[in-house]
Phi, psi and omega in degrees: 000128188279155182284142181300139188304318189290328178286328175299310180297316180304318180295325188286330190275347200291314184294327174300303181303320176294319176300323180289328180295322179290334179281332187268330183253126183279130184288153187291147182262145179232162174198163175261148184238111183257135180234137184233120180246127186215166173281175179299332182264007174100351181290142187285154181247099175290150176084010181278131182284138176238150171223119180259132183217159172227115185071228174266010186252128182277124187256343176180148186238147181203184178218133179285143188277194188298342176265000185082026180232157168202146177241124165285121187256155184048049181276122181292157182305147182155187177247123185240177174221151172235133170246143180236138187244128185297138168281180180304140185068016169233163189218162175273152177304323188284355172282346183243332185222155176282104177217156173309156178309131194251005185244025186220127168237122184253168177055043174272112179269117172259117182220196183284353173284156178295139182259148178279152174298139178276127186240143171231154179239117175251158172261136174266128178291128181153170185285153173220188180248143174237133182239127175249136179233130182234129184217162173279171173290346173277352179104344182285134184299150169244114184261160180073016176275138183283124175237140185235123171266132194211153167232177184307330186269332191199172169268131179262352178155159182231152178212160170247136181302141170285187186290347176259005170084020188244131175240133176242144177237112184258169178051034178285119185302153178307126174157192188244128188236175168223161177234141178233143186233130165280113182294136174299162187299312187291351183244028167259158184281333177056034168283307179229163181299124180081001178290155167057032174293339182202169171222159180208167179214124180258174170067032173278117179276124179245118175234181184301127183063007184281147174231091182277132176244136183235131172241142179236130169247115181258135173258131181290128174281106185213157177232186177238158177238119174248112185253136178233133180235122181231158165277182193285356171258002178087015181272134177305148183253118175268139172087010173286139183267119181247135182232131174256135193219161171241187183283356181234349185200166168267132178275316186194157179212153176189177185247152183286151182273187185301326177290354186075017178253154169214144177234131179247124179257181178052035185277127190290152181268000186276348188214163179273150174229167173233163180227136173233151179240149186237122182292142175278172177303139178087003175226161170223168178220145179281134180281139174138163178300132177094333182256313178246348165204158182232132176228181183076019182283139178224156187228152154249170190306124173079357183298146175245120174248136177256135183233111196245129171242147176240115181267163170255123172283132184254351175207000000 
């Protein structure tokens, strides 16, 4: 008995129909989603819980391996999110400082192209080290500077910088801290009473094994004296000796150049200074305040003070 003609026709067209279907329907795209969980120093965090989801639907659960990684395989194309859960003895950044949630990554577009890894950073509970370095703008270290380590509830310790300008606080418990520095006298601005007496840095995170460094760069508070010596006719006087002094010592001395000028830099803001001038051969100067010396000069940071002397040409 022969097979009905319509059945034979249907069987014959199945391969063709399948081929057309593959041409008309785009196949699903898949990709892998690699997740990396580390501490701040890059050390992997093993045992972190991971959830891959899309919308409200959980698509996969996993735990990071000994290197702090896991890869979700053959994830269909779409928009996903990943949540990471700290294992025991680890914590999220937002438990110490105010930051956006750090354990969720949204808007992960999975398609046929290569995806960048999803990364999370956890804090490990345990003590760390805080290093404070204090230098001048020239790079020279400042030694003997008092540094205080504190957290919101109490002061945790004090130290002074060594010859390298460094103060170290060891075995600092897990938490968030701040450091304050008492600026040396010559490194204050002296624009108003008590200004620039100190400097501070907050929100320092200390976790297990971390060595966090904080640097302060202080500008020495100093001004300049721009001195001019001329004769009775306004001509510059060469070779007049000018000396800058305080009540206890001489700070600097030099002779006027051919243009009758001398410049003294690095004059400290912290004290009053005076300038006296000695006439060279062929000149004389009237002795007295305002003629042969000027005193009571003070400076703010970067200030230039002009001091003018008038000498008499005697020959």
